[in-house]
Kinemage of the C-alpha trace (Angstrom):
@kinemage 1
@onewidth
@group {chain A} dominant
@subgroup {mainchain}
@vectorlist {calphas} color= white
{ca unk a 1} P 95.172 86.992 119.074
{ca unk a 2} L 92.645 87.446 116.284
{ca unk a 3} L 93.375 88.686 112.791
{ca unk a 4} L 91.482 91.625 111.321
{ca unk a 5} L 91.829 90.125 107.838
{ca unk a 6} L 88.436 89.796 106.157
{ca unk a 7} L 88.184 87.827 102.924
{ca unk a 8} L 85.067 88.137 100.830
{ca unk a 9} L 84.629 85.613 98.016
{ca unk a 10} L 83.434 88.149 95.443
{ca unk a 11} L 86.441 90.416 96.074
{ca unk a 12} L 88.773 87.849 94.496
{ca unk a 13} L 86.922 88.209 91.189
{ca unk a 14} L 87.393 91.985 91.267
{ca unk a 15} L 91.182 91.825 91.540
{ca unk a 16} L 92.563 92.277 88.051
{ca unk a 17} L 96.014 93.731 88.720
{ca unk a 18} L 99.250 91.808 89.064
{ca unk a 19} L 101.345 92.605 92.112
{ca unk a 20} L 104.993 93.410 91.519
{ca unk a 21} L 107.833 92.053 93.628
{ca unk a 22} L 111.219 93.506 92.701
{ca unk a 23} L 113.498 91.517 95.049
{ca unk a 24} L 113.643 87.710 94.880
{ca unk a 25} L 111.331 86.251 97.591
{ca unk a 26} L 112.520 82.636 97.106
{ca unk a 27} L 113.091 81.019 100.541
{ca unk a 28} L 111.575 83.978 102.380
{ca unk a 29} L 109.402 83.556 105.435
{ca unk a 30} L 106.436 85.537 106.599
{ca unk a 31} L 103.259 85.852 108.547
{ca unk a 32} L 100.234 88.011 109.178
{ca unk a 33} L 100.311 91.093 111.373
{ca unk a 34} L 97.303 91.698 113.670
{ca unk a 35} L 95.959 94.332 111.242
{ca unk a 36} L 95.876 91.809 108.363
{ca unk a 37} L 99.083 92.949 106.685
{ca unk a 38} L 101.068 90.130 105.086
{ca unk a 39} L 104.725 90.449 106.096
{ca unk a 40} L 107.449 88.658 104.124
{ca unk a 41} L 111.120 88.821 105.079
{ca unk a 42} L 114.275 87.652 103.373
{ca unk a 43} L 114.646 85.766 100.157
{ca unk a 44} L 117.367 84.872 97.704
{ca unk a 45} L 120.060 86.934 95.965
{ca unk a 46} L 118.856 90.563 95.917
{ca unk a 47} L 115.965 89.748 98.270
{ca unk a 48} L 118.090 88.339 101.083
{ca unk a 49} L 117.752 91.456 103.294
{ca unk a 50} L 114.355 92.627 102.084
{ca unk a 51} L 111.183 93.209 104.077
{ca unk a 52} L 107.890 93.204 102.154
{ca unk a 53} L 104.403 94.222 103.243
{ca unk a 54} L 101.113 93.653 101.448
{ca unk a 55} L 97.634 94.755 102.405
{ca unk a 56} L 96.471 96.084 105.725
{ca unk a 57} L 95.499 99.673 106.508
{ca unk a 58} L 97.994 101.098 103.992
{ca unk a 59} L 95.769 99.841 101.159
{ca unk a 60} L 92.626 101.539 102.490
{ca unk a 61} L 90.426 99.003 100.691
{ca unk a 62} L 92.132 99.774 97.373
{ca unk a 63} L 91.995 96.753 95.052
{ca unk a 64} L 95.116 97.995 93.255
{ca unk a 65} L 97.290 97.724 96.351
{ca unk a 66} L 100.803 96.435 95.698
{ca unk a 67} L 103.744 95.137 97.711
{ca unk a 68} L 105.737 97.663 99.684
{ca unk a 69} L 109.344 96.514 99.585
{ca unk a 70} L 112.302 97.729 101.592
{ca unk a 71} L 115.489 96.287 100.111
{ca unk a 72} L 118.449 96.119 102.472
{ca unk a 73} L 116.223 96.803 105.485
{ca unk a 74} L 117.628 93.936 107.552
{ca unk a 75} L 121.121 93.893 109.052
{ca unk a 76} L 121.580 90.150 108.526
{ca unk a 77} L 120.781 87.794 105.662
{ca unk a 78} L 117.576 85.782 105.844
């Protein structure tokens, strides 16, 4: 399976915003979806049942894209 994630060196210089994570991602795990979305699940304390997404089609090439977090989205702790 190939990823659709495309990284261009000059794009990193254009990113000036800081992404916000509201639930603690310590000890979370994650991976990349086929569309290039970074998926992070679990964490510590208030992040233990959280699913987070970053990037992918939801950003539509927007350099100000931020994490999309869903606290309490998992039935079990991670």
